[in-house]
C-alpha atoms as a printed R data frame, in Angstrom:
    type eleno elety resid chain resno       x      y       z
1   ATOM     1    CA   MET     A     1  -3.861 24.853 -47.491
2   ATOM     2    CA   MET     A     2  -5.594 25.185 -44.129
3   ATOM     3    CA   GLN     A     3  -7.701 22.085 -44.871
4   ATOM     4    CA   ALA     A     4  -4.594 20.020 -45.652
5   ATOM     5    CA   MET     A     5  -2.987 21.042 -42.359
6   ATOM     6    CA   THR     A     6  -6.141 20.241 -40.443
7   ATOM     7    CA   GLN     A     7  -6.398 16.772 -41.981
8   ATOM     8    CA   ASN     A     8  -2.956 15.872 -40.677
9   ATOM     9    CA   PHE     A     9  -4.048 16.750 -37.157
10  ATOM    10    CA   GLN     A    10  -7.649 15.553 -37.058
11  ATOM    11    CA   GLY     A    11  -8.336 13.183 -34.237
12  ATOM    12    CA   ILE     A    12  -5.149 13.692 -32.256
13  ATOM    13    CA   ALA     A    13  -6.918 15.418 -29.400
14  ATOM    14    CA   GLU     A    14  -9.502 12.617 -29.288
15  ATOM    15    CA   HIS     A    15  -6.750 10.001 -29.307
16  ATOM    16    CA   TYR     A    16  -4.811 11.532 -26.398
17  ATOM    17    CA   LEU     A    17  -7.802 12.581 -24.332
18  ATOM    18    CA   SER     A    18  -9.444  9.178 -24.694
19  ATOM    19    CA   ARG     A    19  -6.344  7.451 -23.341
20  ATOM    20    CA   LEU     A    20  -6.121  9.995 -20.490
21  ATOM    21    CA   SER     A    21  -9.811  9.456 -19.699
22  ATOM    22    CA   ASP     A    22  -9.382  5.676 -19.650
23  ATOM    23    CA   SER     A    23  -6.459  6.014 -17.233
24  ATOM    24    CA   LEU     A    24  -8.389  8.377 -14.955
25  ATOM    25    CA   VAL     A    25 -11.355  6.022 -14.886
26  ATOM    26    CA   ALA     A    26  -9.005  3.161 -13.885
27  ATOM    27    CA   LEU     A    27  -7.473  5.066 -10.957
28  ATOM    28    CA   ASP     A    28  -8.035  3.545  -7.520
29  ATOM    29    CA   ARG     A    29 -10.155  6.252  -5.880
30  ATOM    30    CA   ALA     A    30  -9.497  4.889  -2.396
31  ATOM    31    CA   SER     A    31  -5.725  5.329  -2.833
32  ATOM    32    CA   ILE     A    32  -6.287  8.942  -3.899
33  ATOM    33    CA   ASP     A    33  -8.542  9.574  -0.910
34  ATOM    34    CA   ASN     A    34  -5.935  7.993   1.352
35  ATOM    35    CA   GLY     A    35  -3.139 10.088  -0.182
36  ATOM    36    CA   VAL     A    36  -5.132 13.252   0.403
37  ATOM    37    CA   ALA     A    37  -5.839 12.180   3.986
38  ATOM    38    CA   VAL     A    38  -2.132 11.530   4.594
39  ATOM    39    CA   ILE     A    39  -1.243 15.018   3.396
40  ATOM    40    CA   HIS     A    40  -4.072 16.545   5.423
41  ATOM    41    CA   ALA     A    41  -2.874 14.760   8.557
42  ATOM    42    CA   ALA     A    42   0.694 15.973   8.067
43  ATOM    43    CA   TRP     A    43  -0.588 19.526   7.616
44  ATOM    44    CA   GLN     A    44  -2.775 19.306  10.730
45  ATOM    45    CA   ARG     A    45   0.089 18.098  12.933
46  ATOM    46    CA   GLY     A    46   2.440 20.820  11.624
47  ATOM    47    CA   ALA     A    47   4.808 18.424   9.890
48  ATOM    48    CA   GLN     A    48   6.865 19.429   6.911
49  ATOM    49    CA   ILE     A    49   5.475 18.218   3.581
50  ATOM    50    CA   ILE     A    50   8.506 17.646   1.370
51  ATOM    51    CA   THR     A    51   8.094 17.019  -2.344
52  ATOM    52    CA   LEU     A    52  10.611 15.548  -4.812
53  ATOM    53    CA   GLY     A    53  10.896 13.934  -8.242
54  ATOM    54    CA   ASN     A    54  12.969 13.807 -11.456
55  ATOM    55    CA   GLY     A    55  12.434 15.315 -14.882
56  ATOM    56    CA   GLY     A    56   8.791 16.176 -15.444
57  ATOM    57    CA   SER     A    57   8.061 14.806 -11.991
58  ATOM    58    CA   SER     A    58  10.352 17.428 -10.506
59  ATOM    59    CA   MET     A    59   8.146 20.084 -11.965
60  ATOM    60    CA   THR     A    60   5.096 18.300 -10.575
61  ATOM    61    CA   ALA     A    61   6.760 18.256  -7.131
62  ATOM    62    CA   LEU     A    62   7.455 21.981  -7.409
63  ATOM    63    CA   HIS     A    63   3.948 22.658  -8.669
64  ATOM    64    CA   PHE     A    64   2.487 20.831  -5.661
65  ATOM    65    CA   CYS     A    65   4.590 22.871  -3.284
66  ATOM    66    CA   THR     A    66   3.706 26.147  -5.017
67  ATOM    67    CA   ASP     A    67  -0.058 25.516  -5.081
68  ATOM    68    CA   TRP     A    68  -0.280 24.121  -1.575
69  ATOM    69    CA   SER     A    69   1.994 26.699   0.063
70  ATOM    70    CA   LYS     A    70   0.144 29.651  -1.452
71  ATOM    71    CA   MET     A    71  -3.489 28.590  -1.713
72  ATOM    72    CA   ILE     A    72  -4.044 26.583   1.474
73  ATOM    73    CA   PRO     A    73  -2.906 29.291   3.924
74  ATOM    74    CA   MET     A    74  -4.809 31.935   1.957
75  ATOM    75    CA   ALA     A    75  -7.998 29.854   2.146
76  ATOM    76    CA   THR     A    76  -7.673 28.655   5.731
77  ATOM    77    CA   GLY     A    77  -5.404 31.068   7.587
78  ATOM    78    CA   ARG     A    78  -3.360 28.031   8.655
79  ATOM    79    CA   PRO     A    79   0.262 27.759   7.398
80  ATOM    80    CA   ILE     A    80   1.533 24.708   5.586
81  ATOM    81    CA   LEU     A    81   5.200 23.766   5.892
82  ATOM    82    CA   GLY     A    82   5.693 22.828   2.260
83  ATOM    83    CA   ARG     A    83   9.108 22.564   0.665
84  ATOM    84    CA   SER     A    84  10.514 20.987  -2.432
85  ATOM    85    CA   LEU     A    85  13.910 19.339  -2.835
86  ATOM    86    CA   VAL     A    86  14.048 20.211  -6.532
87  ATOM    87    CA   ASP     A    87  14.366 24.007  -6.405
88  ATOM    88    CA   ASN     A    88  17.930 24.505  -5.141
89  ATOM    89    CA   MET     A    89  19.917 23.723  -8.293
90  ATOM    90    CA   GLY     A    90  23.258 24.592  -6.650
91  ATOM    91    CA   LEU     A    91  22.671 22.072  -3.872
92  ATOM    92    CA   ILE     A    92  21.487 19.384  -6.296
93  ATOM    93    CA   MET     A    93  24.573 19.907  -8.489
94  ATOM    94    CA   ALA     A    94  26.908 19.897  -5.465
95  ATOM    95    CA   TYR     A    95  25.584 16.567  -4.188
96  ATOM    96    CA   GLY     A    96  25.454 15.202  -7.743
97  ATOM    97    CA   ASN     A    97  29.047 16.154  -8.444
98  ATOM    98    CA   ASP     A    98  30.612 15.374  -5.053
99  ATOM    99    CA   LEU     A    99  28.622 12.231  -4.229
100 ATOM   100    CA   SER     A   100  26.187 10.889  -6.812
101 ATOM   101    CA   PHE     A   101  23.017 12.010  -8.555
102 ATOM   102    CA   ASP     A   102  21.434  8.983  -6.865
103 ATOM   103    CA   ASP     A   103  21.915 10.750  -3.511
104 ATOM   104    CA   VAL     A   104  20.709 14.302  -4.283
105 ATOM   105    CA   PHE     A   105  17.430 13.896  -2.364
106 ATOM   106    CA   ALA     A   106  18.470 11.576   0.468
107 ATOM   107    CA   GLU     A   107  21.378 13.896   1.318
108 ATOM   108    CA   GLN     A   108  19.035 16.859   1.536
109 ATOM   109    CA   LEU     A   109  16.690 14.872   3.765
110 ATOM   110    CA   LYS     A   110  19.530 14.119   6.152
111 ATOM   111    CA   ASN     A   111  19.622 17.852   6.982
112 ATOM   112    CA   ILE     A   112  15.920 18.634   7.225
113 ATOM   113    CA   LEU     A   113  13.762 15.570   7.864
114 ATOM   114    CA   ARG     A   114  12.197 15.328  11.313
115 ATOM   115    CA   PRO     A   115  10.211 12.343  12.607
116 ATOM   116    CA   GLY     A   116   6.642 12.635  11.375
117 ATOM   117    CA   ASP     A   117   7.462 14.750   8.328
118 ATOM   118    CA   LEU     A   118   5.882 13.618   5.075
119 ATOM   119    CA   VAL     A   119   7.894 12.986   1.928
120 ATOM   120    CA   VAL     A   120   5.813 13.049  -1.272
121 ATOM   121    CA   ALA     A   121   7.961 11.242  -3.865
122 ATOM   122    CA   ILE     A   122   7.044 11.259  -7.547
123 ATOM   123    CA   SER     A   123   8.447  8.943 -10.207
124 ATOM   124    CA   GLY     A   124   6.606  8.033 -13.388
125 ATOM   125    CA   SER     A   125   8.476  4.762 -13.704
126 ATOM   126    CA   GLY     A   126   8.596  4.198  -9.971
127 ATOM   127    CA   ASN     A   127  12.252  3.275 -10.266
128 ATOM   128    CA   SER     A   128  14.233  6.525 -10.119
129 ATOM   129    CA   GLU     A   129  17.145  5.622  -7.850
130 ATOM   130    CA   ASN     A   130  17.387  9.044  -6.180
131 ATOM   131    CA   VAL     A   131  13.656  8.961  -5.411
132 ATOM   132    CA   ILE     A   132  13.887  5.426  -3.993
133 ATOM   133    CA   ARG     A   133  16.883  6.377  -1.783
134 ATOM   134    CA   ALA     A   134  14.988  9.370  -0.443
135 ATOM   135    CA   VAL     A   135  11.965  7.203   0.407
136 ATOM   136    CA   ASP     A   136  14.219  4.609   2.069
137 ATOM   137    CA   HIS     A   137  15.897  7.325   4.123
138 ATOM   138    CA   ALA     A   138  12.573  8.833   5.219
139 ATOM   139    CA   ASN     A   139  11.155  5.429   6.146
140 ATOM   140    CA   ALA     A   140  14.270  4.612   8.186
141 ATOM   141    CA   HIS     A   141  14.226  7.922  10.056
142 ATOM   142    CA   GLY     A   142  10.612  8.272  11.228
143 ATOM   143    CA   GLY     A   143   9.200  9.960   8.113
144 ATOM   144    CA   GLU     A   144   5.903  9.256   6.436
145 ATOM   145    CA   THR     A   145   6.138  8.502   2.706
146 ATOM   146    CA   LEU     A   146   3.643  8.875  -0.137
147 ATOM   147    CA   GLY     A   147   4.702  7.666  -3.566
148 ATOM   148    CA   LEU     A   148   3.110  8.662  -6.852
149 ATOM   149    CA   SER     A   149   4.022  6.343  -9.723
150 ATOM   150    CA   GLY     A   150   2.917  4.973 -13.033
151 ATOM   151    CA   PHE     A   151   3.810  2.045 -15.305
152 ATOM   152    CA   SER     A   152   4.141 -1.044 -13.006
153 ATOM   153    CA   GLY     A   153   4.592  1.197  -9.950
154 ATOM   154    CA   GLY     A   154   8.155 -0.010  -9.619
155 ATOM   155    CA   ARG     A   155  10.056  0.001  -6.324
156 ATOM   156    CA   LEU     A   156   8.392  3.254  -5.288
157 ATOM   157    CA   ARG     A   157   4.982  1.599  -5.108
158 ATOM   158    CA   GLU     A   158   6.478 -1.191  -2.975
159 ATOM   159    CA   ARG     A   159   8.531  0.968  -0.593
160 ATOM   160    CA   ALA     A   160   6.402  4.037   0.044
161 ATOM   161    CA   LYS     A   161   4.092  3.631   3.022
162 ATOM   162    CA   HIS     A   162   1.243  5.083   0.950
163 ATOM   163    CA   SER     A   163   0.852  4.975  -2.804
164 ATOM   164    CA   VAL     A   164  -1.101  6.495  -5.684
165 ATOM   165    CA   TRP     A   165  -0.463  4.447  -8.826
166 ATOM   166    CA   VAL     A   166  -1.491  5.391 -12.358
167 ATOM   167    CA   ARG     A   167  -1.976  2.239 -14.460
168 ATOM   168    CA   SER     A   168  -0.481  3.558 -17.659
169 ATOM   169    CA   ASN     A   169   2.670  2.931 -19.650
170 ATOM   170    CA   ASP     A   170   2.567  6.451 -21.062
171 ATOM   171    CA   MET     A   171   4.739  8.905 -19.134
172 ATOM   172    CA   GLN     A   172   2.692 11.953 -20.122
173 ATOM   173    CA   ILE     A   173  -0.555 10.322 -19.031
174 ATOM   174    CA   CYS     A   174   1.071  9.446 -15.681
175 ATOM   175    CA   GLU     A   175   2.296 13.012 -15.248
176 ATOM   176    CA   ASP     A   176  -1.177 14.377 -16.088
177 ATOM   177    CA   ALA     A   177  -2.814 12.150 -13.471
178 ATOM   178    CA   HIS     A   178  -0.189 13.098 -10.836
179 ATOM   179    CA   ALA     A   179  -0.877 16.801 -11.502
180 ATOM   180    CA   ILE     A   180  -4.605 16.162 -10.999
181 ATOM   181    CA   PHE     A   181  -3.840 14.516  -7.650
182 ATOM   182    CA   GLY     A   182  -2.066 17.683  -6.526
183 ATOM   183    CA   HIS     A   183  -5.077 19.773  -7.502
184 ATOM   184    CA   ILE     A   184  -7.407 17.443  -5.600
185 ATOM   185    CA   VAL     A   185  -5.209 17.908  -2.501
186 ATOM   186    CA   MET     A   186  -5.272 21.668  -2.864
187 ATOM   187    CA   GLN     A   187  -9.024 21.862  -3.349
188 ATOM   188    CA   LYS     A   188  -9.743 19.551  -0.379
189 ATOM   189    CA   LEU     A   189  -7.396 21.350   2.009
190 ATOM   190    CA   CYS     A   190  -8.747 24.695   0.874
191 ATOM   191    CA   GLY     A   191 -12.279 23.511   1.627
192 ATOM   192    CA   LEU     A   192 -13.443 23.718  -1.962
193 ATOM   193    CA   ILE     A   193 -14.461 20.025  -2.104
C-alpha cells in the first residue's frame, strides 16, 4: 500500500522545485539589490517602512514586518519603524464596509504616511486595486514606493518608483520569491550578508 501511495506522488517535489528554481534564476538581481538598498536607506533616515498586500501577499507583508522589526534591532541596536497595514482587521473591515475594499490601504495611509516614508506594496498579479491606490497615494504625498509583483507585473510594476518583478504566471512561485526577498532584506540589514 505504501508503494502505491508513493507512486502517485513521485516527482511532484522535483516538478515544483524545478519551476521555482527556474524563476529564481530568471530574477533581475539588480532590481533586488536596488530594493534592498531602498529599504536600507529608509531605515537609515528613520522613515517608516509600511508593508501591505492582499491574500497570501498580506501574509508576506506581515512576515516582512515581523522579521524586520524583531531581528534588525536585535542585531544592530538600531530601531526600525516597521508597520503593516494588514494587521488591524477592525480598521480594514470598517473602511471596506463604509467606503470600499479598494480603499482599505490608501485610507490608512492618509492617517500615517509622512514624506519620505517607504511603502512596500505586494501584489502577485500586480493589479490589486487597493494596492494600486495605496501606491498612488504614497507617490502623490511624498512617499517612496517599492512594488513586488509577478505575472506581467501589472500596474504595480508601472506605478511603483522601485520594483522587484518575478517573471512567473504561478502565484505560489511569485509568493515564494517575494518571501525570499524579505529574507534577503533581513539578512543584509542584520549584517549577515
